[in-house]
C-alpha positions in Angstrom: 29.1 18.3 -49.1 28.2 15.9 -51.8 30.1 12.6 -52.2 31.5 13.7 -55.5 33.1 16.7 -53.8 35.2 14.6 -51.4 38.9 15.1 -52.3 40.9 12.0 -53.2 43.7 11.0 -50.8 47.2 11.0 -52.2 48.1 8.0 -50.0 46.5 6.0 -47.3 47.4 6.7 -43.7 49.5 4.0 -42.2 47.7 1.9 -39.6 48.2 3.5 -36.2 49.4 0.2 -34.7 52.0 0.0 -37.5 53.2 3.5 -36.8 53.6 2.7 -33.1 55.4 -0.6 -33.5 57.4 0.0 -36.7 58.7 3.6 -36.1 62.2 3.6 -34.6 61.2 6.1 -31.9 64.6 5.6 -30.2 66.2 7.3 -33.2 63.9 10.3 -33.1 64.1 13.4 -31.0 61.4 15.4 -29.2 61.7 18.4 -26.9 63.5 16.4 -24.1 65.6 14.0 -26.0 65.0 10.6 -27.6 61.3 9.7 -28.1 61.5 6.2 -26.5 58.6 7.1 -24.3 56.3 8.1 -27.2 54.6 4.8 -28.1 53.3 4.1 -24.5 52.0 7.6 -24.1 50.4 7.8 -27.6 48.4 4.7 -26.8 46.9 6.5 -23.8 45.3 9.1 -26.1 42.4 6.6 -26.4 42.6 5.2 -22.8 39.3 4.6 -21.0 40.5 6.7 -18.1 40.0 10.5 -18.6 43.0 11.4 -16.5 45.2 9.2 -18.6 43.9 10.7 -21.8 44.5 14.2 -20.6 48.0 13.4 -19.6 48.7 11.9 -23.0 47.3 14.9 -24.7 49.5 17.1 -22.6 52.5 15.1 -23.7 51.6 15.5 -27.4 51.3 19.3 -26.9 54.1 19.9 -24.5 56.7 17.3 -25.6 56.1 16.4 -29.2 55.2 19.9 -30.3 56.7 22.0 -27.5 56.3 25.7 -28.1 55.0 24.9 -31.6 58.3 23.3 -32.6 58.4 20.4 -35.0 60.7 17.6 -34.0 61.6 14.4 -35.7 59.1 12.5 -33.5 56.4 15.0 -34.5 56.1 13.5 -37.9 55.0 9.9 -37.0 52.9 11.4 -34.2 51.0 13.5 -36.8 50.3 10.4 -38.9 49.2 8.5 -35.8 46.9 11.3 -34.6 45.3 11.5 -38.0 44.8 7.7 -38.2 43.0 7.5 -34.8 40.6 10.3 -35.6 38.0 7.7 -36.8 38.3 5.6 -33.7 35.0 5.8 -31.7 37.1 6.4 -28.5 38.2 9.7 -30.0 34.8 11.1 -29.0 35.7 10.7 -25.3 36.3 13.9 -23.3 39.4 15.3 -21.7 39.9 17.5 -18.7 39.4 21.2 -19.5 39.8 24.6 -18.0 38.0 27.7 -19.1 40.6 28.7 -21.6 40.8 25.4 -23.4 39.3 24.9 -26.8 36.0 23.1 -26.2 35.5 19.6 -27.5 36.4 15.9 -27.2 39.7 14.2 -28.0 38.9 14.2 -31.7 38.6 18.0 -31.7 41.8 18.3 -29.7 43.7 16.1 -32.1 42.4 18.1 -35.1 43.5 21.3 -33.4 47.0 19.8 -32.8 47.3 18.7 -36.4 46.3 22.2 -37.5 49.0 23.6 -35.2 51.7 21.4 -36.7 50.6 22.2 -40.2 50.7 25.9 -39.3 54.4 25.7 -38.7 55.2 24.7 -42.4 53.0 27.1 -44.3 54.3 29.3 -47.1 54.2 32.3 -44.9 56.4 30.6 -42.3 58.8 29.5 -45.0 59.0 33.0 -46.3 59.7 34.4 -42.9 62.3 31.6 -42.2 64.1 32.3 -45.5 64.4 36.0 -44.6 66.4 34.8 -41.5 68.5 32.3 -43.5 66.6 29.2 -42.4 64.4 27.8 -45.2 62.1 25.0 -44.2 63.7 22.9 -47.0 66.8 22.7 -44.8 65.0 21.2 -41.8 64.1 17.5 -42.4 61.2 17.3 -39.9 59.5 20.3 -41.6 60.1 18.7 -45.0 58.5 15.5 -43.8 55.5 17.2 -42.4 55.0 19.0 -45.7 55.1 15.7 -47.5 52.3 14.3 -45.2 49.9 17.2 -45.8 47.7 15.4 -48.4 47.3 12.5 -45.9 46.6 14.9 -43.0 44.1 16.9 -45.1 42.2 13.8 -46.1 41.9 12.8 -42.5 40.8 16.2 -41.3 38.5 17.0 -44.2 36.4 13.9 -43.3 35.2 15.8 -40.2 34.4 19.1 -41.8 30.7 18.3 -41.7 30.7 16.5 -38.4 27.6 16.7 -36.3 29.7 17.8 -33.3 30.2 21.5 -33.8 33.4 21.5 -31.9 34.9 18.8 -34.1 33.6 20.4 -37.3 35.2 23.8 -36.4 38.5 22.1 -35.4 38.5 20.1 -38.7 37.9 23.3 -40.8 40.6 25.2 -38.9 43.1 22.3 -39.4 42.4 22.2 -43.1 43.4 25.9 -43.6 47.2 25.5 -43.2 47.2 22.1 -44.9 45.8 23.7 -48.1 49.0 25.6 -48.6 50.2 22.3 -50.3 50.4 22.8 -54.0 48.7 19.5 -54.6 45.7 20.6 -52.5 45.2 24.2 -53.8 42.2 23.1 -55.9 40.4 22.1 -52.8 40.3 25.5 -51.3 37.1 26.3 -53.0 35.5 23.3 -51.3 36.3 24.8 -47.9 35.0 28.3 -48.6 31.3 27.5 -47.7 32.2 25.8 -44.3 34.7 28.6 -43.6 31.9 31.2 -44.0 29.0 29.2 -42.5 30.7 27.3 -39.7 34.0 28.7 -38.7 32.9 32.2 -39.5 30.0 32.0 -37.1 31.9 30.3 -34.3 31.3 31.4 -30.7 35.0 31.8 -30.4 36.3 35.0 -31.9 39.7 33.4 -32.6 38.0 31.0 -35.1 36.0 33.7 -36.7 39.2 35.7 -37.2 40.8 32.6 -38.6 38.0 32.2 -41.2 38.2 35.9 -42.2 42.0 35.7 -42.6 41.8 32.5 -44.7 39.1 33.9 -47.0 41.0 37.2 -47.4 44.2 35.3 -48.1 42.5 33.1 -50.7 40.9 36.1 -52.5 37.4 35.1 -51.3 34.7 37.3 -49.9 34.7 37.6 -46.1 32.0 40.4 -46.0 29.5 39.9 -43.3 31.7 37.9 -40.9 32.4 39.5 -37.6 35.8 39.4 -36.0 36.9 40.5 -32.5 35.5 43.9 -31.7 37.7 44.2 -28.5 41.2 42.9 -29.4 42.2 43.3 -25.7 39.3 41.3 -24.3 41.5 38.1 -23.9 43.9 40.1 -21.7 41.2 41.1 -19.1 41.5 38.0 -16.9 44.2 36.9 -14.6 46.1 33.9 -16.1 47.3 32.9 -12.6 43.8 31.6 -11.8 44.0 28.8 -14.3 46.3 25.7 -14.4 46.6 24.3 -17.9 46.5 20.6 -18.3 49.0 20.9 -21.1 51.9 22.0 -18.9 54.4 19.2 -18.4 54.5 19.6 -14.6 50.7 19.3 -14.6 50.4 16.2 -16.7 52.7 14.1 -14.6 54.7 12.5 -17.4 58.2 11.2 -16.7 60.5 12.3 -19.5 63.5 10.1 -20.5 66.4 12.5 -20.9 
């Protein structure tokens, strides 16, 4: 993309060190109680030891966004994750099994940001309202929605990344963030990478994501190939894999 196409950021991301030290984590909840353990573990996302990085990533997935839930502590974590995307150490690898999304820590953090953003989309809000639980009544969801311009700016910077895994993760993360009313004009900017990068991914889930987004935005998805066999992912035995994102696998002591 040309320099003149780069979207302006609504507000600068806070310095990650400021987020760690100035956030009152003891007053915020995550899946297992107060998030007093968060600062120490979040620092480990950029640790030089791969095992430490993997455990920290498992904490981010399994404790701060457990079962796709947004907690109070998820909000500063999202800002922290977005702020460290540019750190050179974010290119370091993490442990993988055959079902994990490929890519380095940067790709993983982008995927996590996209997952968080996916829980506050207009479609989720509509479904929640039908059950009497509008997102506007849940402060953590409101707070994540307010950070979407910042998160989008951080993710969009990697849409054209030379690392294909990072690029795909960035594009996928941008999709739910672009539900923000302020960001709607930037959907057109994402259409070419949606078609040319995400739409040609080796992973059928990402190709499907590109097709769904283009269709939802009223754009042409012709020529993109989704999953021919929707039951293909069910063909293997899940018991043969142990995910590094499970709490018991990552070895993190939770303060209850």
